[in-house]
C-alpha positions in Angstrom: -71.7 93.0 -32.1 -73.7 96.2 -32.8 -74.7 96.1 -28.9 -71.1 95.7 -28.0 -70.0 98.6 -30.0 -72.5 100.7 -28.4 -71.4 99.7 -24.8 -67.7 100.3 -26.1 -68.5 103.9 -27.3 -70.5 104.7 -24.1 -67.5 103.1 -21.8 -64.8 105.3 -24.0 -66.9 108.5 -23.4 -67.2 107.8 -19.7 -63.4 107.1 -19.5 -62.6 110.3 -21.3 -65.0 112.5 -19.2 -63.5 111.1 -16.2 -60.0 111.6 -17.4 -60.7 115.1 -18.1 -62.4 115.6 -14.7 -59.3 114.3 -13.0 -56.9 116.4 -14.9 -58.9 119.4 -14.2 -58.7 118.4 -10.4 -55.0 117.8 -10.7 -54.6 121.3 -12.0 -56.7 122.8 -9.3 -54.5 120.8 -6.8 -51.4 122.2 -8.2 -52.6 125.6 -7.8 -53.8 124.8 -4.4 -50.4 123.7 -3.2 -49.1 127.3 -3.2 -50.9 128.9 -0.3 -50.4 130.7 2.9 -48.2 134.1 3.5 -45.4 135.3 1.5 -43.5 138.3 3.4 -41.0 140.2 1.1 -38.6 142.7 2.1 -37.6 144.9 -0.8 -35.6 148.1 -1.6 -37.7 151.2 -2.0 -36.4 151.5 -5.5 -38.2 148.4 -6.3 -41.6 149.4 -5.1 -43.4 150.1 -8.5 -42.0 146.9 -10.3 -42.4 144.6 -7.2 -46.0 145.5 -6.9 -46.6 144.7 -10.6 -44.6 141.4 -10.2 -46.4 140.3 -7.1 -49.9 141.1 -8.7 -48.9 138.8 -11.8 -47.7 136.3 -9.3 -51.0 136.3 -7.3 -52.9 136.0 -10.6 -51.3 132.5 -10.9 -51.6 131.7 -7.3 -54.6 133.3 -5.9 -54.3 131.4 -2.5 -51.1 133.0 -1.6 -51.4 136.1 0.7 -48.6 138.4 0.0 -47.1 141.1 2.4 -44.8 143.8 1.2 -42.3 145.9 3.3 -40.4 148.5 1.8 -37.2 149.9 3.3 -33.7 150.9 2.5 -31.9 147.7 1.8 -29.4 147.8 4.7 -32.4 148.4 6.9 -34.2 145.4 5.3 -31.2 143.2 6.1 -30.9 144.7 9.7 -34.7 143.7 10.4 -33.6 140.0 9.8 -30.2 140.1 11.4 -31.0 142.5 14.4 -34.7 142.4 14.8 -35.2 138.7 13.8 -38.2 139.6 11.8 -39.9 136.9 9.8 -39.2 137.2 6.1 -39.4 134.9 3.0 -37.7 136.8 0.3 -35.5 139.7 0.4 -34.5 142.0 -2.7 -31.8 144.3 -2.3 -30.9 147.2 -4.4 -27.2 146.2 -3.8 -26.3 142.5 -3.9 -23.3 143.2 -1.6 -25.7 144.0 1.2 -26.9 140.3 1.2 -23.2 139.0 0.9 -22.0 141.2 3.7 -24.7 141.3 6.2 -26.7 138.1 5.7 -24.3 135.3 4.3 -23.4 132.9 6.0 -25.6 133.4 9.4 -28.9 134.4 8.1 -28.7 133.4 4.3 -27.0 130.8 2.2 -27.0 132.2 -1.3 -27.5 135.5 -3.4 -28.6 135.8 -7.0 -27.8 139.0 -8.9 -30.8 140.0 -11.1 -31.1 143.6 -12.3 -29.0 146.7 -13.0 -29.5 150.5 -12.5 -27.6 153.9 -12.5 -27.5 157.2 -10.4 -28.9 160.3 -11.7 -29.8 163.6 -10.4 -33.7 163.8 -10.5 -35.8 167.1 -10.4 -39.3 168.2 -11.4 -40.6 171.1 -13.5 -40.9 173.1 -10.2 -37.2 172.8 -9.3 -35.3 176.1 -9.2 -33.0 176.5 -12.2 -34.4 173.5 -13.8 -34.4 175.2 -17.3 -30.6 175.5 -17.4 -29.2 172.5 -15.5 -27.5 169.8 -17.7 -24.7 167.1 -17.4 -22.0 169.8 -17.3 -23.1 172.3 -14.7 -25.5 170.1 -12.5 -23.1 170.2 -9.3 -22.9 174.1 -9.5 -26.6 174.3 -9.7 -26.9 171.9 -6.7 -24.4 174.1 -4.6 -26.6 177.3 -5.1 -27.6 178.7 -1.9 -31.2 179.1 -3.3 -31.5 175.3 -4.3 -32.4 172.5 -1.9 -31.0 169.1 -2.5 -31.8 165.7 -0.9 -30.2 162.3 -0.5 -30.9 159.1 1.2 -29.1 157.9 4.4 -26.0 156.0 3.6 -26.4 153.9 6.7 -29.9 152.9 5.9 -30.1 152.7 2.1 -27.6 151.7 -0.9 -28.9 154.9 -2.7 -27.6 157.0 0.2 -24.0 155.6 0.0 -24.1 155.6 -3.7 -24.8 159.5 -3.7 -21.6 159.6 -1.5 -19.7 157.6 -4.2 -21.0 159.6 -7.1 -20.1 162.9 -5.3 -16.6 161.4 -4.8 -16.3 160.5 -8.4 -17.8 163.7 -9.7 -15.0 165.7 -7.7 -12.2 163.7 -9.7 -14.0 163.7 -13.0 -14.8 167.4 -13.1 -11.6 168.3 -11.5 -13.5 170.3 -8.7 -11.3 170.0 -5.5 -13.6 169.7 -2.4 -16.8 169.3 -4.4 -17.8 166.0 -2.8 -17.5 167.6 0.8 -19.5 170.7 -0.4 -22.3 168.6 -1.8 -22.7 166.2 1.2 -22.6 168.8 3.7 -25.2 171.0 2.0 -28.8 170.5 3.1 -28.2 167.3 5.5 -31.4 168.0 7.1 -33.2 166.9 3.7 -31.4 163.4 4.3 -34.2 160.4 4.5 -34.0 156.8 5.4 -34.6 155.6 1.9 -34.9 157.2 -1.6 -38.5 156.9 -2.2 -39.0 159.2 0.8 -37.3 161.8 -0.9 -39.9 161.6 -3.7 -42.7 163.4 -1.5 -40.1 166.2 -0.7 -39.6 166.7 -4.4 -43.1 166.7 -5.4 -44.1 169.1 -2.7 -41.2 171.5 -3.9 -39.4 171.2 -0.4 -36.4 169.8 -2.4 -35.3 170.8 -5.9 -32.9 168.0 -6.7 -32.3 164.4 -5.5 -29.6 161.9 -5.9 -31.8 159.0 -7.0 -31.9 155.8 -9.4 -32.8 156.4 -13.0 -35.5 153.6 -12.6 -37.2 155.5 -10.1 -37.2 158.6 -12.1 -38.5 156.8 -15.2 -41.3 155.1 -13.2 -42.4 158.2 -11.6 -42.2 160.3 -14.8 -39.8 162.7 -13.4 -37.0 164.6 -15.2 -33.4 163.7 -14.7 -29.8 164.3 -15.7 -28.0 161.5 -17.2 -24.5 161.5 -15.7 -21.2 160.3 -17.3 -20.6 156.6 -17.2 -17.5 157.6 -15.3 -19.7 158.7 -12.4 -23.0 156.9 -12.5 -22.2 153.6 -11.4 -23.6 151.7 -14.4 -20.7 150.8 -16.7 -18.8 147.6 -15.7 -16.1 148.9 -17.9 -15.5 151.5 -15.5 -15.2 149.2 -12.5 -11.7 150.1 -11.5 -12.5 153.7 -11.5 -15.6 153.3 -9.4 -13.5 151.4 -6.8 -11.5 154.6 -6.1 -14.4 155.9 -4.4 -15.1 154.6 -0.9 -17.7 155.3 2.2 -17.8 153.6 5.6 -21.3 152.5 6.8 -22.5 150.6 9.9 -21.8 146.9 10.0 -23.3 143.9 11.4 -22.9 144.9 15.1 -23.0 148.1 16.9 -20.1 150.3 16.4 -18.7 148.1 13.6 -18.0 149.9 10.2 -18.0 148.4 6.7 -16.1 150.1 3.9 -18.3 150.2 0.8 -16.3 150.5 -2.5 -17.8 151.9 -5.5 -18.8 149.4 -8.2 -21.5 148.8 -10.9 -25.0 148.9 -9.5 -26.5 145.4 -9.2 -29.6 144.1 -7.6 -29.6 140.9 -5.4 -32.1 138.4 -4.2 -32.3 135.6 -1.4 -34.4 133.6 0.7 -33.4 133.8 4.4 -32.6 130.8 6.5 -35.7 132.0 8.7 -38.1 131.5 5.8 -41.6 130.3 7.0 -43.0 129.3 3.6 -40.2 128.0 1.5 -42.3 126.4 -1.4 -43.9 129.7 -2.1 -40.9 131.8 -1.5 -39.0 129.6 -4.1 -41.9 129.8 -6.4 -42.0 133.6 -6.4 -38.3 134.1 -6.8 -38.4 131.9 -9.8 -41.3 133.9 -11.2 -39.3 137.0 -10.7 -36.2 135.8 -12.2 -38.0 134.2 -15.4 -37.4 136.3 -18.6 -41.2 136.6 -19.8 -42.5 137.0 -16.3 -41.0 139.2 -13.6 -37.9 140.3 -15.6 -40.1 141.5 -18.4 -41.9 143.8 -15.9 -38.5 145.0 -14.5 -37.1 145.8 -18.1 -40.4 147.8 -18.9 -39.8 149.7 -15.9 -36.2 150.7 -16.5 -34.1 148.3 -15.0 -32.1 145.8 -17.2 -31.5 142.3 -16.5 -28.1 140.7 -15.7 -29.2 137.1 -15.6 -27.3 134.9 -15.5 -24.5 136.5 -13.5 -21.8 134.9 -11.5 -22.3 134.2 -7.7 -19.8 132.9 -5.2 -23.0 130.9 -3.7 -23.6 129.1 -6.6 -23.2 125.6 -4.9 -25.5 126.7 -2.3 -28.5 127.7 -4.9 -31.6 125.6 -4.7 -31.7 123.5 -7.8 -34.8 125.3 -9.1 -32.8 128.6 -9.2 -29.3 127.3 -10.6 -30.3 128.3 -14.2 -30.5 131.8 -13.2 -26.9 132.1 -12.2 -23.5 130.8 -13.0 -20.4 129.7 -11.1 
């Protein structure tokens, strides 16, 4: 019996060791399942958070090679629809870009995931920065000695949102002709995407820019917080925002889309031409998870809107349904 007991102990030890080894191997195999390239097109305003989120994702999935391409959200969409460029994930600064330009031909679904707001952003070098406030900002921007910048409405949601903000400001401040004056001023300073404007601001070539509050926070810039009636942030003013409209280029050359004002909400999707769907799904799930990607976004000035309703709920992958609602 004594010998039998010794043999039994040895057998159990070997079994446990083998089981432990197999479990380690299983974990390693699971990690190895996520590999290959991951191509992400994203709004320029997501540049800082998306870098942090992809770094965190890569720490968990070291075999994934991530390639980031920042541009205006409309331009990102057109790279897929017109240039047929490979893309695994598209994160847009305006969820309606996905709805209007990608669904149903180039994508099946869309998840709203974060909010933002428009602001007037400036630096310590900006002219008259010591006197600008939420009541006089438009007068200072119209000063002939002051240079202002904005993004291109046909390339970037930040661009057409600047137009919408100027229209809402004209109504709010009761200043007839204000929108046209603001939009015609310093047109040479218009850029394809909002982050291109940061370089102009930092070098002093422009004094003020229409920009997202989150970008100002991320780059430690000064900004004027606009009234909720103007800033496209507050859902309570949805009907007011709709009174502002702008026409932008549509899916086809010569086609126009009317963009109405509405609360700022970001959207994310996986295009139909996805080359690495398992990794794309894993990344979107990582980004939308409260304790992972969304925590990073929240820290960097973009509050979560998860879960939000989506017209494409039935088309959502099972893994992502918990992040949205019908």
